[in-house]
C-alpha angles and dihedrals in degrees: 000000000000125000119213119231118253116216100175094246119155091247092060125090115218093195091057091044093055089047091052094045093049091048091050090042091057095039095051093047093232113176115262092231089065099047096108097039092051090046090055089055088066096052115099136181112340092010092053090049088051091052094046089052097043106033091101089066094049117092104160141356094259140337116168115263094007123132092204096069118129092215095045095049093042091051094043091053101043101034095065122182088256092053090047091052093048090051090049092052090046092051091047092052089050090052094050 
């Protein structure tokens, strides 16, 4: 299963990318100890810059209530309040 690259652009959804990555990770049978390193290989441009700057703060993919999760830090960085507001407006427009 292929994983799309994530560039960190405004038109990309970090929640969706994490979901797609996790599905591909499981389907491809990749080893758990490589989850973050493999994810980093799918980050480009601004997303790769974020990872290089923040990698020292990342200890695992996800453990509940832990500030050092890759997915939590990734989503918090790329799903800014402005983007979340935009997604909410788009969703409301679809529902109308």
